[in-house]
C-alpha positions as CSV (number, residue, x, y, z in Angstrom):
1,M,53.2,-23.1,-63.1
2,N,54.2,-20.1,-60.6
3,L,57.7,-19.1,-61.7
4,L,58.6,-17.2,-58.2
5,D,57.7,-20.4,-56.3
6,L,60.2,-22.4,-58.6
7,A,62.6,-19.7,-58.2
8,S,62.3,-20.1,-54.5
9,A,62.5,-23.9,-54.8
10,V,65.8,-23.5,-56.7
11,A,67.1,-21.1,-54.0
12,V,66.1,-23.1,-50.9
13,L,67.4,-26.4,-52.5
14,A,70.7,-24.8,-53.1
15,A,71.1,-23.3,-49.7
16,S,70.7,-26.8,-48.6
17,V,74.2,-27.6,-50.2
18,P,76.6,-26.1,-47.7
19,P,75.1,-27.7,-44.7
20,L,75.2,-31.1,-46.4
21,Y,78.9,-30.4,-47.4
22,F,79.6,-29.5,-43.7
23,A,78.0,-32.5,-42.5
24,V,80.1,-34.8,-44.5
25,R,83.2,-33.0,-43.6
26,L,82.8,-32.8,-39.8
27,R,84.4,-35.6,-38.2
28,G,85.7,-36.6,-34.6
29,P,83.9,-35.4,-31.3
30,R,81.8,-33.1,-33.2
31,T,78.9,-35.5,-33.8
32,S,76.4,-33.4,-31.9
33,F,77.2,-30.2,-34.3
34,R,77.1,-33.0,-37.2
35,I,73.5,-33.9,-36.3
36,L,72.6,-30.4,-36.1
37,V,73.7,-29.2,-39.4
38,V,71.8,-32.6,-41.0
39,I,68.6,-31.4,-39.2
40,L,69.1,-27.7,-40.8
41,A,69.9,-29.2,-44.0
42,A,66.7,-31.6,-44.1
43,S,64.5,-28.5,-43.3
44,F,65.9,-26.9,-46.2
45,L,65.4,-29.8,-48.5
46,V,61.8,-30.2,-47.4
47,H,61.2,-26.3,-47.4
48,G,62.4,-26.5,-51.1
49,A,60.2,-29.4,-51.9
50,F,57.3,-27.5,-50.5
51,H,57.9,-24.7,-52.8
52,A,58.6,-27.2,-55.7
53,L,55.2,-28.9,-55.2
54,D,53.6,-25.3,-54.8
55,A,55.2,-24.0,-58.3
56,F,53.7,-27.3,-60.1
57,A,50.3,-26.8,-58.5
58,F,50.0,-29.9,-56.6
59,P,47.0,-30.5,-54.4
60,E,46.7,-28.3,-51.5
61,D,47.0,-31.4,-48.7
62,A,50.6,-32.4,-49.9
63,V,51.8,-28.7,-49.9
64,V,50.3,-27.8,-46.6
65,G,51.8,-31.3,-45.4
66,L,55.3,-30.4,-46.4
67,E,54.9,-27.0,-45.0
68,A,53.9,-28.4,-41.5
69,I,57.1,-31.0,-41.8
70,S,59.4,-27.9,-42.3
71,S,58.2,-25.9,-39.6
72,A,58.5,-28.9,-37.3
73,L,62.2,-29.5,-38.4
74,I,62.8,-25.9,-37.9
75,L,61.7,-26.3,-34.5
76,V,63.9,-29.4,-33.7
77,F,66.6,-27.4,-35.2
78,A,66.1,-24.6,-32.6
79,L,65.7,-27.0,-29.7
80,A,68.7,-28.8,-30.6
81,Y,70.6,-25.7,-30.7
82,W,69.6,-24.5,-27.7
83,S,70.4,-27.6,-25.7
84,L,74.0,-27.5,-27.2
85,R,74.3,-23.9,-26.1
86,G,73.5,-24.9,-22.6
87,G,69.9,-24.5,-22.0
88,S,68.6,-21.2,-20.6
89,R,71.9,-19.6,-20.1
90,P,72.0,-16.4,-21.9
């Protein structure tokens, strides 16, 4: 068991709590921001699971799969944020 990966897992999983709280608290016409925050929280949760699996020495295929899913969620978050900002405007 790697303690550094375990500490990273705890830190990243703890970082997913504020976005989850904001997603629950956002109401009304802000549903697009709510979805954006849920995507961010999901990416944190998946990345935390990646670190947890890595800490407990799970098979490399499972760990790499979670890393790919986490990266894809960050990309989806970035594209969703970009579209909410108005596309290519500075």
